[in-house]
Wavefront OBJ file of the C-alpha trace (Angstrom):
o trace
v -0.107 -0.183 0.400
v 3.203 2.189 0.697
v 4.038 2.036 -2.770
v 0.769 2.886 -4.346
v 0.904 5.315 -1.995
v 4.342 6.971 -3.224
v 3.076 6.727 -6.347
v -0.165 8.916 -6.136
v 2.087 11.161 -4.505
v 2.919 12.339 -7.961
v -0.619 12.699 -8.871
v -0.656 15.602 -5.946
v 1.354 17.457 -7.929
v 0.765 16.762 -11.456
v -3.111 17.887 -10.900
v -1.777 21.273 -9.138
v 0.622 21.688 -12.163
v -1.871 20.843 -14.859
v -4.820 22.674 -13.447
v -3.681 24.787 -10.416
v -5.979 22.662 -7.864
v -7.566 19.242 -7.255
v -4.857 17.475 -6.116
v -4.672 19.188 -2.826
v -8.032 16.915 -2.376
v -6.598 13.720 -2.783
v -3.753 14.342 -0.300
v -5.899 13.676 3.325
v -7.330 10.125 1.653
v -3.894 8.888 0.383
v -2.260 9.818 3.768
v -5.054 8.064 5.783
v -5.644 5.231 3.517
v -2.203 4.499 2.084
v -0.552 5.222 4.356
v -2.302 4.755 7.824
v -1.676 8.043 9.263
v -4.592 9.134 11.732
v -6.781 11.923 9.940
v -6.333 14.851 12.087
v -2.384 14.184 11.666
v -3.299 13.777 8.153
v -4.393 16.650 8.054
v -1.799 18.658 9.361
v 1.135 16.396 6.983
v -1.728 17.574 4.038
v -0.961 21.068 4.773
v 2.917 21.103 4.632
v 2.591 18.397 1.212
v 0.339 21.251 -0.247
v 1.800 24.082 0.808
v 5.245 23.364 -0.629
v 4.399 22.090 -3.645
v 2.290 25.081 -4.142
v 5.181 27.031 -3.127
v 7.386 25.856 -6.398
v 4.426 25.925 -8.419
v 4.026 29.319 -7.411
v 7.365 30.494 -8.115
v 7.227 28.822 -11.545
v 4.150 31.184 -12.322
v 5.828 34.323 -10.856
v 8.972 33.739 -13.396
v 5.974 33.372 -16.291
v 4.430 36.706 -14.842
v 0.894 34.771 -13.832
v 0.653 35.969 -10.603
v -1.492 38.956 -9.216
v -0.176 40.339 -5.714
v -3.480 42.598 -5.223
v -5.980 39.503 -5.081
v -3.364 37.255 -3.381
v -3.822 40.079 -0.405
v -7.682 39.971 -0.372
v -7.834 36.173 -0.499
v -4.954 35.730 1.784
v -5.801 37.973 5.140
v -9.025 36.043 6.092
v -7.989 32.914 4.648
v -4.921 33.055 7.133
v -7.070 34.469 9.740
v -9.999 31.584 9.735
v -6.884 29.074 9.217
v -5.393 30.087 12.748
v -8.683 30.243 14.485
v -10.114 26.556 13.372
v -6.689 25.199 13.963
v -5.808 26.625 17.442
v -9.319 27.085 18.397
v -11.930 25.171 17.237
v -10.643 21.758 15.891
v -9.127 21.082 19.590
v -12.722 21.491 21.053
v -13.927 19.018 19.116
v -14.023 15.538 21.066
v -12.624 12.544 19.846
v -16.327 10.590 20.334
v -19.549 12.866 19.308
v -22.346 10.590 19.185
v -24.072 7.764 17.958
v -26.303 6.758 15.069
v -27.768 3.466 16.203
v -25.198 1.694 16.375
v -22.729 3.302 14.735
v -20.164 5.392 16.627
v -19.370 8.821 14.940
v -15.798 10.119 15.996
v -14.099 13.261 15.434
v -11.950 10.941 12.529
v -14.948 9.702 11.186
v -16.540 13.214 10.868
v -13.175 14.720 9.576
v -13.593 12.124 6.605
v -17.018 12.073 6.180
v -17.073 16.353 5.577
v -13.848 15.539 3.222
v -15.581 13.260 1.139
v -18.569 14.983 0.872
v -16.220 18.280 -0.305
v -14.987 16.401 -2.609
v -18.182 15.303 -4.293
v -18.843 18.948 -4.547
v -15.418 19.491 -5.992
v -16.053 16.901 -8.608
v -19.326 18.317 -9.758
v -16.874 21.722 -10.205
v -14.599 20.378 -12.423
v -17.024 17.630 -14.535
v -19.410 20.782 -15.286
v -18.233 22.671 -18.229
v -18.424 26.536 -17.614
v -18.422 29.326 -19.659
v -15.774 31.447 -18.575
v -16.598 35.344 -19.231
v -14.771 37.949 -20.790
v -12.137 39.237 -18.200
v -12.883 42.147 -16.716
v -10.530 44.451 -15.232
v -12.671 45.538 -11.804
v -11.490 43.832 -8.580
v -14.587 42.830 -5.981
v -12.951 43.073 -2.397
v -15.568 41.983 -0.567
v -16.265 38.761 -2.547
v -12.932 37.828 -2.415
v -12.381 38.234 1.392
v -15.707 36.543 1.641
v -14.723 33.700 -0.636
v -11.127 33.751 1.323
v -12.467 32.842 4.484
v -14.527 30.041 3.478
v -10.725 28.706 2.056
v -9.652 29.895 5.346
v -12.096 27.206 6.885
v -11.546 24.596 4.267
v -8.025 24.639 4.842
v -7.668 24.880 8.520
v -10.652 21.440 8.870
v -9.359 19.485 6.131
v -6.164 20.307 5.101
v -7.236 21.086 1.633
v -5.789 24.281 -0.472
v -9.161 24.624 -1.915
v -7.919 25.716 -5.321
v -11.356 24.690 -7.123
v -12.921 27.926 -4.552
v -10.002 30.086 -5.444
v -9.797 29.792 -9.448
v -13.018 30.516 -10.267
v -13.484 33.730 -7.809
v -10.443 34.905 -9.196
v -11.758 34.579 -12.594
v -15.230 35.990 -11.824
v -14.252 38.522 -8.987
v -10.873 39.537 -9.680
v -10.877 39.293 -13.683
v -7.756 37.313 -13.699
v -7.074 35.244 -16.938
v -6.840 30.985 -16.393
v -3.558 31.169 -16.381
v -3.022 34.070 -13.973
v -5.759 32.758 -11.694
v -3.885 29.540 -11.574
v -0.476 31.052 -10.754
v -2.380 33.249 -8.012
v -4.103 30.384 -6.183
v -1.003 28.736 -5.968
v 0.408 31.635 -3.830
v -2.734 31.840 -1.646
v -2.519 27.871 -1.189
v 1.265 27.773 -0.094
v 0.417 30.935 2.335
v -2.269 29.132 3.724
v -1.248 25.827 4.174
v 1.948 26.543 5.663
v 1.113 28.892 7.906
v -1.793 26.559 9.095
v 1.481 23.924 9.598
v 3.534 26.245 11.136
v 0.758 26.611 14.096
v 0.605 23.141 14.373
v 4.475 22.588 14.870
v 4.199 24.956 17.601
v 2.177 22.558 19.844
v 5.340 19.968 19.115
v 3.678 17.245 17.691
v 5.607 14.428 16.389
v 6.091 14.190 12.625
v 7.326 11.320 10.875
v 9.777 13.593 8.634
v 10.534 10.644 6.435
v 6.983 10.022 5.387
v 6.486 13.862 5.036
v 9.951 15.070 2.787
v 8.729 11.796 0.763
v 5.568 12.550 -0.430
v 6.336 16.066 -0.744
v 9.289 15.416 -3.036
v 7.393 13.106 -5.004
v 4.313 15.722 -5.348
v 6.997 18.373 -6.453
v 8.149 16.028 -8.964
v 4.525 15.510 -10.020
v 4.332 19.580 -10.297
v 7.247 19.777 -12.595
v 5.454 17.472 -14.683
v 2.209 18.978 -14.579
v 3.872 22.336 -15.604
v 5.472 20.809 -18.871
v 2.258 19.287 -19.589
v -0.016 21.667 -19.313
v 1.749 23.758 -22.032
v 0.731 21.007 -24.691
v -2.972 20.007 -22.780
v -5.558 22.116 -22.265
v -6.984 21.707 -19.122
v -10.478 21.842 -20.179
v -9.911 18.428 -21.448
v -7.942 17.422 -18.481
v -10.677 18.995 -15.533
v -13.291 16.669 -16.546
v -11.272 13.704 -16.236
v -9.686 14.318 -12.940
v -13.162 15.447 -11.752
v -14.771 12.034 -12.237
v -11.595 10.602 -9.997
v -11.972 12.597 -7.507
v -15.794 11.866 -7.883
v -15.214 8.638 -7.272
v -12.732 8.679 -4.545
v -14.970 10.501 -2.827
v -17.917 8.193 -2.736
v -15.574 5.518 -2.191
v -14.491 7.456 1.504
v -18.160 7.767 2.231
v -19.145 3.923 1.707
v -15.538 3.049 3.462
v -16.391 5.239 6.621
v -19.966 3.907 6.906
v -19.239 0.410 6.664
v -16.379 0.311 8.526
l 1 2 3 4 5 6 7 8 9 10 11 12 13 14 15 16 17 18 19 20 21 22 23 24 25 26 27 28 29 30 31 32 33 34 35 36 37 38 39 40 41 42 43 44 45 46 47 48 49 50 51 52 53 54 55 56 57 58 59 60 61 62 63 64 65 66 67 68 69 70 71 72 73 74 75 76 77 78 79 80 81 82 83 84 85 86 87 88 89 90 91 92 93 94 95 96 97 98 99 100 101 102 103 104 105 106 107 108 109 110 111 112 113 114 115 116 117 118 119 120 121 122 123 124 125 126 127 128 129 130 131 132 133 134 135 136 137 138 139 140 141 142 143 144 145 146 147 148 149 150 151 152 153 154 155 156 157 158 159 160 161 162 163 164 165 166 167 168 169 170 171 172 173 174 175 176 177 178 179 180 181 182 183 184 185 186 187 188 189 190 191 192 193 194 195 196 197 198 199 200 201 202 203 204 205 206 207 208 209 210 211 212 213 214 215 216 217 218 219 220 221 222 223 224 225 226 227 228 229 230 231 232 233 234 235 236 237 238 239 240 241 242 243 244 245 246 247 248 249 250 251 252 253 254 255 256 257 258 259 260 261
């Protein structure tokens, strides 16, 4: 299973490089099911893996002139605040045991995985559905960007997911960015949120399996480089539906597995 996990780690970066999102939503299930990491710890590991991979991708996009810092600032401020609030205040207050539904015991770990799976299903729908992107508008709508930034911060804080599937459409419609600019700028936002979130977890001094963390991160970065090269040759509108169906199947698998566990 670990060999499969290392192979799947490349897909994390591959997706981020190709379409600017989606890969982060696979990180948690890869860590939990293939590397047998506890879900709550896996959210912390996911923050580092997604953050460092996105940082590498953001640097490459910066060199290509695809990053807009003003919209990323609107997004990042509420996102970072919500990430820290969730990880330092809300998440620790959720008890390990929550309640029973019949004979099924609902735990904190089960709740995390089920919410994540539902998020995967919704994310897959946005990838599968063909969207007509309106003509790029130069006007920036700060209120909308601040609001969606806060929502992304909640997602990142609770689940360790970057939220690229929310960030990219918001940057296109509310910041007037082109698709390439939205992808590059989203990687900056994901990197900031994820690495600050992981840093806040490190303050608590939890034990980290650095061999696993650095190995998965290195493979994800390799995938990022491959994805960046392929993105110049393959249109992302062809890849998104394929990846969307894959994410949908994964989300449904997690729901079924957790319910019959």
